N, C-alpha and C positions, 0 to 999 in steps of 0.2 A: 416638606409640603404642609401648608396649613390646612386644618380641617374645620376651621371656624364656619365656613360657608360651603354649601353645596347647592346646585341649581339645576333647573330643567327649563329649557326653552319650550314655549307653547306651540305645539304643532298645529293647533286649531286657529292660530293667530290670523286675524283678518281674512278668514275664508269667506268667500262671498255668500255661501249657503248660510253660514252662521250670522253674518251681517243682516241678511234678509230675514232670518227667523227671529232675530232679537229686535228688529225695528219697532215692533208694536210695544215691546217692553220699554224702550227708550222714551216712548211717548208719555210714560208716567214720570219722567224726569226732565221735562221741558222747562224753559225759563218761565213760562206762564204758570206751570204747576209749582215751581219753586217760589214764585211770588206769592202764591196762595199759602204755602207753608209759612213763609216769612211773615205774612200779614197776621196769621193766627199767633205765632210765637211772639211777635212784637206786642201783642195785646197783654202779655204779662208785664206788670208794672216795673219789674226789676230787670227787664231784658236789656242786655248790652252786648255789642259785638266784641268778639275776642280779637286780640292783636295778631297781626302778621309781622313776624320778626325777620329782618334782613341781617344776615351774618356775612357782611362784606369782607371782613378781614380773614375769616375762615375760608370763604370762597377763594380769595387770592392765595391763601396758603395751600389749598387743595387743587388749585389751578382749574377752577371752573368759573363761569361768568357770574352767576348769582346763586345764592342759597336763601330760600324762604322757608320759614317754619310758622305754620298756623298754630297758635298756642291755645289749645282748648282747656288748659288747666285753670283758666279764668271763667269758664262757663257757669253761670248762675250760682257761683260760689260753691259748686259741687265738685270742682277739681277734675272734671272729665266731661267729654262731649255727649255721653250717652243719653242725658236727659232730653236732648233735642228730639230723639226718636220717641221716647216714652211720652213726652208731653203732647206731641202731635197725634200719636196713635190713640191715646186716651181721649183727647179732644174729639177726634173723628168718631170714636166709638160712642161717646156720650151724645154727640150731635145726631148720630144715626138713631140712638134710642129715643131722642126727643122728636124725631121726624123732621129735623132741620138740616140745612147745609152748613158746613163749618164756616163758610164765608159770612153767615148771618150771626155768628156768635163770637164772643171774645172770651179769653181765659178768665177774665174778671167776672163776666156774666155767669160762667159755669160754677163760680164759687158762691153764687147767691143762694140764700135760703130757699127761694122759690124753686130753683133748679134742683137743689138737694132734695126737696120734698118730692119732686117728680121722679127722681132717680131711685129713691128708696135706698136700701142698704146694699151697696155695691162693694164687692171685694175683688181686687186685682191680684193676680198671682204670677210669679216669674221665677226663672232660674238665672243666676248671675254669678260671676266671679267677684262682683262688688259694684262696679260702676253703673251698669244697666239697672241693677236692682235698687241701687240708691236713688237713681232718677225716677223709677217707677214709684218707689215709696214716697219720694218728695211730691210728685204730681198727685198721687192719691191723697196724701195728707192735705195738700193745698185745696183740693176739691171736696174735702170732708168725707172721703171714702176710706176703705180699709185696704191694706196690702199685706200679702204674705210672700216671702222671698226665701228661696232655697238655693244653697250654694254647694258646689262640688267639694269633694274631699280635698283637704290641703289648703282651702281658702284661708286668707289671713284674718285673724281675729279682729284687727283694726277695721277692716272693711265690713265685717259682720256688725261690729258695734256702730259704725257709721249709718248702716241701714236701720238698725234698731233706733238710733237717735232721730230718725225721720218718722218714728211712730209705727213702724211695721213690725209684724211678727217675722222673725228670721232665724234660720238655723243652717248649720253646715251638715251635709249628708255624708254618707260613706261611699257615695257613687261618683263616677267621673261626670263631666259636664253634660254629655249627650244623654247618659242614663238619667241624670237629674231632670233634664228637660222632659223626658218621657214620664217620669214620676209626677212632675208638676202638672203635666197635661192630664194625667189620670185623676189627680186631685181636683183639678178644675172641673172635669166632666162629672165627677161624683158629687161635688158640692155646689155646682152652679156658679163657680167663680169664673172670672174673665182672665184668660191667660194672655199676657203681654210679652211676646217673645219675638226676637228678630230673625228667627229661622223659620222655614216653611216645611209643611208636609201636606199630603193630600187632604183637602177639606179645611186647611188652615193657611190661607193665603192673604186675606185682606189686611189683617192687623200687621203682619210682617212687612207688607208693602208700605203701609202708613209709616211704620218705624223707619224704613229705608228713606222714604220721602222726607221725613223729619231731619235726617242726617244731612240732607242736601243744603240746608241753611249755611253750614260752615263752608261748603264749597263755593256757594254763591258769594258769601262774604269775602272769601279768598280772592276770587276773580275781580271783585270790586276793588280790593286792596292792592292787587298786583300791578306793577308798572308795565309788565310785558308778559306775554303768555309763557307758561312753563314749557320746556322741552321734555322734561322728565318728571314723573310723579311717583314717589315711593310710598306705598301704602301697606299697612299691616292688615293681615287677614286672619280672622278667627273662623266664624262661619261664612265670612265674606260679605255680609250685608253692608257694612260701612264702606268697604272698598268698592263693592259693586255700585252703591249709590253714587259715590264720588266719581267713579269712572264713567257711569252713565251720564251724569250731568256734564262733566267736563268734555266728554266726547261730543255730546249734543251741542254744547255751548260754543266750543271752538270749531267744530266741524272739520277737524283735520286730525291726522294721525299723531298722537302724542306717544311717548314711551312710558308705559305703565309697568311698574315693577312691584310684584307682591312679595311680602316678607312674612315668614312664619317661624315659629320655634321648631326645632328638630323633633320635639316630643309630640307635636300636634300639627303635622304638615300635610294636611289632606289635599291642598291645592298642588303642592309640590309632587305628591304621589300621583295625583290625577294627571298632571302634565307629563309625568314620567310614563304613565300608561299610554298617553297619546291618543285616546279615543274621545268620542263625544260625551260619554258618560263619566261622571266623577266617581272616585273611589273614596272610601272612608278609612280612617285609622281609629284604633281603639286603645285599650289599656288605661292606666291611671293618668297619663298625660301631664305629669308633674313638671312644671317649669316656672321660673320667676316671671315669665310673660303670661301671667294668669289670665289676662283678658283675651289671649289668643289660644287658650288651651281647649280647642274645639276640634272634633274629629270628623264632623259631617257637614259638608257645605250646604248653604242655603241654595236650593235649586235655581231660583231666579238670579241670585248673585253669580252662580256658576255660569249660567248662560251668558251673562254680561262679560264676566272676567275671561272666560275661555275665548271670547271673540276679540277682546281689545288688549289683553295683557301680553306683554312680550315674554316675560320670564317670571318664574317663581323661585325665590331664594329661601332655603331652609337654613336657619342659623342656630348657634348654640348660645348658652347663657353669657359667655364672655362678650359676645358681640353686642347684646343689649346693654350690658353693664358698661362697656366702653362708650356706647352712645350716650348713656346717662352722664358719664363723667365729662365727656367732651362738651356737651351742651351746658353743663353746670359750671364749666371753667372757660369762659369765653376769651377770645383774643382781643386785645386793645379795647376799642369802644363798642364791640359787639355786645348785645344784651344777653344776660344770663337767662337760661331756660331750665326750669325745673321739670324734668320729664321722668315719669315712672317707667317701669320695665317695658311694658307694652308700647308706651308712647315713644320710647327711644329706639326700639328695635330697628325700624327702617333706617334711621340715621346712623346707627351703629354699622349696619350693612354697607351703607354708602361710604362711610369712613374707611371701612376695611377694604372696599374695592379701590379706593383712591390711594391707599397707603401700603398695601400688601402686594408685592410683585407676583405672588402666587395667583392672583386673580386678574392679571393684566389682560388676558384673553377675553374675559367677560366684560371688563371695563371697555375694551376696544369694541366689542360687539354691540354694546349699549351706546357707543359713541359719547361717552362721558369725557368732555374736553373743555377747552377754554370758551367755547360758545354755549355751553350748557347752562340752562336755568332750571334749578332743581327745586321742587316743591315737596315739603313734608308736612304732616299733620301730627303734632304732639297731642295724642288723644287723651292723655291723662297726666296729672302731676304726681306728687308724692302721696299716692293714696294708701301706701303702706310705709309710713314714715320710718319705722325701725329698719326695714330692709333697705329703703332708700339711703339712709345714713350709713348702713353697713357697706353698701356698694360704693357710694360717692366719697364718704369720709375714710372708711377703713380698708378699701381695696378688695372687698369681697368679689369673687369672680374676675380677678385681674389675670392678665396673660402670664 
């Protein structure tokens, strides 16, 4: 019996009380709101949509109708999607400081000397495994502001250097992700710095919401690029902000019940453990949470994301390193004329889970329960490229974490 995957069905799934209670939250992710986000992000002169890849030969091989992969490794030349949240949140924060509505401003205007003089000496601070912090550092540099970025223990040196290359102060701490978030929050309060984080706590809700709204751009691009609606959407979950934003928008946009599947690493599976508990409140996990899926190594859900995901997600899958590594290798080695996709560990994890479901008879019951069949149209988001090149090559070239 394989132990690569374990899963928990969501006992809160589509309960009417949850649907009613989350209705006001979904209003933050309407098409009108996403158009507002898009308008601001498109004012950056280098903005380009990322591609949606169709893997037709692989779909035929795995006996599903369509496989689509939204490839965020091309986003802003930063090799990951996270900058979408950071740039919008920082734009909203600066607009509020100026007493203006973000609809009145462009990213290029915010870079002007006049605006810089009005803002004074701003410092943004954040916790990251690499991708979010690099996006914050990039946005801060573009706007002439400072950034300080703190990374949890075990973070890759290459990701640290990429953040420093954007002009930020950055260091790797001795703490796990969630404790590092608490540390940066304390530093922000003590020094008057602005914390840019995509998780929430009491008194810190506005900026995380802006970050989540920033993420919806990729979902809107995907629905514009899709030939037909997806039946299934596999999404990676760290604190859940990315997954929650995508689910909220797609649920609102399509107005029908899609099958959403969450994917987490075994070392940091707070949504899996929360679904296992089966109550309305989430649970947290702790420890060092070391995993190659560094972008998902978070033990405490974002409360807003939890409310969305406990309402609309069918199942949470907890996977080991082998699954993510397999996903990386399959995407990197396409069949026939399918296009190659360079996916990092966190980017490939949902695809690795899907591949395991479709090829391993040990999971045929879950495959059947999810109704993965010849009528299925599956959507994935490759959230990162090879942001740790050495580890990517060890996995894809040299077979690290092979079965």
